[in-house]
Every structure is written in structure tokens, then in C-alpha cells.
C-alpha positions, 0 to 999 in steps of 0.5 A: 322759309315755310318751316319758319312759320308757326301756324299756331301763332297766327290765330289773331292774324288770319280769318276763316277765309285765310284758314280755308285757303291754307288748308286747301293748299296744304291738303292739295300739295301733300296729296300731290307729294303722294302722287294723287291729284285733288281738285275740290275741297270735298276730295281734300276733306275726304282724304284729310278729315282733320282739315274739314273744319277749315275747308267748310269754315265750321268756326268763326275763330280758331285756337292754337289748339285747332291749328295743330292739324294744319301745322303738322301737315305743313311740317310733313310737307317741309319734311318731304321737301327736305329730301326733294331734288330737281334736275333739269337736262335739256328738255326733261324735268326730273323730280325725286324724293329720297329717304334719309339714306338717299334712296329714291322713293318717288320720282316724276319725269316730264318733258317740256 
């Protein structure tokens, strides 16, 4: 469903608070996929400089051109999850990200 949303077409529907929230969650999510936990907008802005204007509400209104950075990050996340699988066995949760050939490039495991 996320891949069907084009953020650049939502300029008239969302305000600066909405864009801040979207930028924060996209930055945090992509960072987690890369194996790094970020907790503050400052940390996210340092890692993803192109999100800074959204995180700090530097504009009152954003154009479709402004939103390309968010759309690209969203597309990158969707692309990562296309190769994402989850396996649950008894008390174990295993998550894996594979490349195009199916080779696991990142794996996470936890017990619950």
C-alpha cells in the first residue's frame, strides 16, 4: 500500500506538522533497516540532511519539488521491504533482507 502513495501529490492536503512526522518516521525507519537506531529529529537530520527542512519546519508550505526527497526515501524503504521476510518459529522471530538473487544481506533475530 505504501508504494501506491505518491507524496509529491499531497502538497495541498498536509501541513508542516504532518510533513515533519512523515520525515521523522521515514528517516527513523530507513535508519533501522540499515541497522542504526535514531531517536531524535536532530539525529535524523544529521544522517539525512535532505530531511532537515521538514524536521525543523523551515517552510510553511512545500511544493511537489520539495517533496521529492521524501518520496525517494519512501521508495527506498519500499524497495528494501520487497526483499524482506519474517520467519516465526516457537519463541524466535527472524527477519531477513535479501538482495535480488535471494542472498541474505542483513538478518535480525530475537526471542520472545
